[in-house]
N, C-alpha and C positions, 0 to 999 in steps of 0.2 A: 506494500499499499503505500510507504513511504517512499519509494522509488518510483512510483508513479507521478506523488507529487514533485518531486525534484524535478521529473522528466517534463512535468507540465510548467513548472515555474521556469525554467531552463525555456521554453517554447514561450511562453510569454515575454519573457525578456528580450528575447531576439525581433519578436515582433513588436514591442516597445522601440525598440532601436533602430529598425524599420521605418515606423511610423512617426517619430522625431525626427526623420531627417539623415540621421548617421553621421552629427558632424562630432569632432572629435572628444569632444567632451562626452556626449552620450555614449558614444562606444566605449571611451574608458569606463564609466559607471556600467555601462551592461557587461563588458569583459569583467571587471570587478565583480559585482554582482553573481555571475555565471561561476567564474571560479570560485568564489566563497561558497555557492550552493553546491557546485561539485565536490569541494574540500568536505562540505558536511554530509553530501552522500556516501562519501568513503570514509567517514568517521574521523576528517581530519579538523584541526580547530582553525579556523580561519583569523588570519593574523592581517588586517589592515595594511601595514607595510610592505608583509609581502605581497598582497594581492594589487596593490599600488605598481610595484616594480616590474612586477610580472606582466601586469597588464598592459603596462608602457613598451616592456620590452616586446611584446606580440605584436603592438602598434607599430613600434618604429621597424620591427622585421617585415611586415605587411605591406608598410609604406614610410619608409625613410624621411620624405620631406615632411612627414605630420610633426617634426620635431621644428619647423620653422613657422606652424600654424598656431597664432596665439590663443586660440581658442583651446588646442590642447594644452600650452604652456600653461595659460591661466589655470587651468581644470587642475592638472597634476600639481601645480604648485599649492593651488587652495587647499587640497585634500591631503597633500605631504605636510603643511602646515596644521591642519588641524589632527593629523595623525603623529605628529613628530614634535612640533611647536608647542601645542596645547597642553601636552603634560608640563612642558618647564614651565608654562606662564601658570598654570594651577597649582606647580611647585614654588611659584615665587609667594606662595600664602605662608612659607616659612622664611622668607627674606623679611627680616625686620627693619621697619624704618628708623632712622637715626633719631628723630625728632621726639617720638614717644613709646617706642618699641613694639609698637601693635602693627603687625603684620599689613601691607595696604590692601591686600584682597579682603580683608576681615572689615577694611571702612567702608568698602563696597557692601559688604554684606550687610553690616550697620545701617547703611542708607537703605538698603533695601527692607528693614526691620527685623534682621536677624540680629541680635546683640554679639559683639565680639568676644566677651566673655564666657560666651556659651559654647563658643568652639573647642573640640578636644581633638588630639593626637592620636590615632592607633595605627596599626600595622594589617596591610591586607594580606591576604594568602601567600606573596610573593616577596613579603617581607619589606615592602615599600610603604612608606609614612604616607596616612592619608588624612585629611582634617574631616571631622564630624561636625558639622553645625546644627544648632538646636537653638529655638526660641522658647523662651520663658517655661524652661524644664522641658520643653516636648520637641519632638524632631520640627525641623524648618518646613513651614508649609511648603508645596510643592511648586506654588508660582516664583515663590524666592528662589530656590535651588534651580529650578528649571531657567529663570531670567539671567540667573548668574552663568551658568553654563552654556547659554547661548551668547552673552557676552564674551565667554572667553573663547566658542567657536569663530565668532565673527571676527574677534580681534587676531587670533592667529591666521586665518584665512586672510585677513587684508595686509598682515606684515609679510606673510609668505608671497602674496602677489602684488606687492607694493614696487619691488625692482623693476617686475616685467611692465605695470602700466607707466611707471616712470618714463621708461627708455623706450616703449613703443607708441606713448602719446604725448611724451616730452613736458608733462605738466604734473605738479603737484596738487592735491587739493588739500590743505592742514586739515581740515573738518571731515576727513572721510576715514579718519581712524577712530571718531565717535561712533559707538555701538548704536 
């Protein structure tokens, strides 16, 4: 039964890519999704970084000139930023501000209604430190953490695509980094 699910999903991804026009960003997303589902079908864990690199390699082997396509570059860099840069940005929660010793990211959460004094550190199953945020003794509400995660995702994609945007279009909009 599950193999039918994976096959139908792969066919739907292919149909979507064809209907969406097959631009470089759509093909990259379709390849990543398809490779991820293939990995799950064979019982393998899907790692975003490897999927991105494999999808890019497949696209470059098929059509090497796609490397000069701005859409491919922006799509690749935006996803790469969300995969590899976002953990660094969320890790900045541990970088204390010299002014008052409160991590800068906690101030963002305090603005969203999560008091900084309610953030605790723990370790995930891989041994990395993570922060657990709570408001008024309970878990932070879904919209607060969702907003914070969206800000980090947006900022990481914008930072990663900034050089391409600047060199391709030759201008910088300072407010573009505002989430």
